[in-house]
C-alpha positions in Angstrom: 38.8 13.0 45.9 38.4 9.3 46.3 37.5 6.8 43.6 33.9 6.5 44.9 33.5 10.2 44.6 34.9 10.2 41.1 32.3 7.6 40.1 29.4 9.4 41.7 30.4 12.6 40.0 30.6 10.8 36.7 27.1 9.4 37.3 25.6 12.8 38.0 27.3 14.4 35.0 26.1 11.5 32.8 22.5 12.2 33.8 22.9 15.9 33.2 24.4 15.2 29.8 21.5 12.9 29.0 19.0 15.7 30.0 20.9 18.3 27.9 21.0 16.0 24.9 17.3 15.4 25.2 16.6 19.2 25.5 18.6 19.9 22.3 16.8 17.1 20.5 13.5 18.6 21.5 14.5 22.0 20.1 15.6 20.4 16.8 12.1 18.8 16.6 10.4 22.1 17.3 12.4 23.7 14.5 11.2 21.0 12.1 14.8 19.7 11.9 16.2 23.0 10.7 18.4 23.5 13.8 20.1 20.2 13.7 23.8 21.0 14.1 24.8 18.0 12.0 23.4 19.4 8.8 26.0 22.1 9.1 28.9 19.7 9.9 29.2 18.3 6.3 30.0 20.1 3.1 27.2 21.6 1.0 27.2 24.4 -1.5 27.7 28.0 -0.2 24.2 29.3 -1.2 22.4 26.3 0.3 24.5 26.4 3.4 23.8 30.1 4.1 20.1 29.7 3.4 19.9 26.8 5.8 21.7 28.8 8.5 19.3 31.7 8.1 16.3 29.3 8.3 17.6 27.8 11.5 19.0 31.0 13.1 16.9 31.5 16.2 16.7 27.8 17.2 20.3 27.1 16.2 21.6 29.8 18.6 19.8 28.1 21.5 21.0 24.7 20.4 24.6 26.0 20.3 24.3 27.5 23.8 23.0 24.2 25.1 25.7 22.3 23.4 28.4 24.5 25.0 27.1 23.4 28.4 26.7 19.8 27.2 30.4 19.7 26.2 31.3 20.4 29.8 29.1 17.6 31.1 30.3 14.9 28.8 34.0 15.9 29.2 33.5 15.8 33.0 31.6 12.5 32.9 34.2 10.7 30.8 37.2 12.2 32.7 35.7 11.3 36.1 34.8 7.8 34.9 38.3 7.3 33.6 39.7 8.5 37.0 37.3 6.2 38.9 38.3 3.1 36.8 41.9 3.9 36.2 43.3 1.1 38.3 42.0 -1.5 35.9 43.9 -0.1 32.9 45.9 3.2 33.6 47.0 3.6 30.0 43.5 3.3 28.6 42.1 5.6 31.3 44.8 8.2 30.6 44.1 8.0 26.8 40.3 8.4 27.4 40.8 11.4 29.7 43.1 13.2 27.3 40.9 12.2 24.4 37.8 13.7 26.1 39.6 17.0 26.7 40.8 17.1 23.1 37.3 16.3 21.8 35.8 18.9 24.0 38.2 21.5 22.6 37.3 20.6 19.1 33.6 20.7 19.9 33.9 24.2 21.4 35.9 25.3 18.3 33.2 23.7 16.0 30.5 25.7 17.8 32.4 29.0 17.6 33.0 28.4 13.9 29.3 27.6 13.3 28.2 30.5 15.3 30.3 32.9 13.3 29.1 31.4 10.1 25.6 32.0 11.3 26.4 35.7 11.9 27.9 35.9 8.4 24.7 34.4 6.9 22.4 36.7 8.9 24.4 39.7 7.7 23.3 38.7 4.2 26.7 37.4 3.1 27.5 34.0 1.5 29.5 31.6 3.6 32.3 30.7 1.3 33.2 27.1 0.3 36.6 27.2 2.1 34.9 28.1 5.4 32.3 25.3 5.0 35.1 22.8 4.2 36.9 24.0 7.3 33.8 23.5 9.4 33.4 20.0 8.0 37.0 19.1 8.8 36.6 20.2 12.4 33.5 18.2 12.8 35.0 15.1 11.2 38.0 15.4 13.6 35.6 15.7 16.6 33.5 12.7 15.7 36.5 10.5 14.9 38.2 11.6 18.1 35.1 10.9 20.1 34.9 7.4 18.8 38.5 6.7 19.6 38.1 8.2 23.1 35.0 6.1 23.9 36.7 2.9 22.6 39.7 3.7 24.9 37.5 4.1 27.9 35.9 0.7 27.3 39.3 -0.9 28.1 39.3 0.7 31.6 35.6 0.0 32.4 34.7 -3.1 34.4 33.1 -5.9 32.4 31.5 -8.2 35.0 27.9 -7.2 35.2 25.1 -7.0 32.6 25.0 -3.2 32.2 28.8 -3.1 32.1 29.0 -5.7 29.3 26.2 -3.9 27.4 28.0 -0.5 27.7 31.4 -1.8 26.7 30.2 -3.9 23.7 27.5 -1.5 22.6 30.2 1.3 22.5 32.7 -0.9 20.6 30.2 -2.0 18.0 28.1 1.1 17.4 30.3 4.1 17.6 33.1 3.3 15.1 30.7 2.1 12.4 28.2 4.9 13.0 30.9 7.6 13.0 32.5 6.2 9.8 29.1 6.3 8.1 28.3 9.8 9.2 31.7 11.4 8.5 32.2 9.7 5.1 28.6 9.4 3.9 29.6 5.9 2.6 26.9 3.9 0.9 24.5 6.8 1.2 24.0 6.0 4.9 25.1 9.3 6.4 21.7 9.9 8.0 21.6 6.3 9.3 25.0 6.8 10.9 23.7 10.0 12.6 20.7 8.2 14.0 22.9 5.5 15.3 25.3 8.0 16.9 22.4 9.7 18.8 20.9 6.4 19.9 24.3 5.4 21.1 24.9 8.6 23.0 21.5 8.5 24.7 21.8 4.8 25.7 25.5 5.3 26.5 24.9 8.1 29.0 22.2 6.1 30.7 24.4 3.0 31.0 27.4 5.0 32.1 25.3 6.6 34.9 24.1 3.2 36.0 27.6 1.6 35.9 29.4 4.4 37.7 26.6 4.7 40.3 26.5 1.0 41.0 30.3 0.7 41.3 30.4 3.8 43.6 28.0 2.1 46.0 29.9 -1.1 46.4 33.4 0.3 46.0 34.3 -2.5 43.6 36.7 -1.7 40.9 
């Protein structure tokens, strides 16, 4: 597969990822916010955690299924983008590709753990504190790994055109800060960090689709 094909594939997968992210957000809205995965990615008391899982059960199962497909799209988009732009910075491209695969693996594991916790709650059992802490640790590793992966990719991306500069600097400025706020809950700004992450993902997919498609058309590195 040639570089141009790598970039076109990254563009298509970015658009699919954007659509899946929007579909999951719509389901969360329909559930009144109950099915937001992120509310189960941080530690809360066992009784509260199990009650929230039971409340979200039907919508959350659909969101988890969508997320499994979404994982494949974002891993593919990032890996193909890294392949397409690898000549600019091979080390950064390799780091981004390996990081995307690692983050995808953590994301699948997170979903499996959350899905099993949902089964436990629906069976009328309490999800114990150790399991909730384990879930939170997987989620924290995923988000921190995602931020590092995206930063690595920016060092392989071109930075000559408006959308390219916007993608690179938007990623570098938004994701590390937003991830730190969400994972740690510093300054009471966990929810603000989550909103910033989602805004960054939506705009990032759109910009990555534009950048990779435009570069695939002119063949410029």
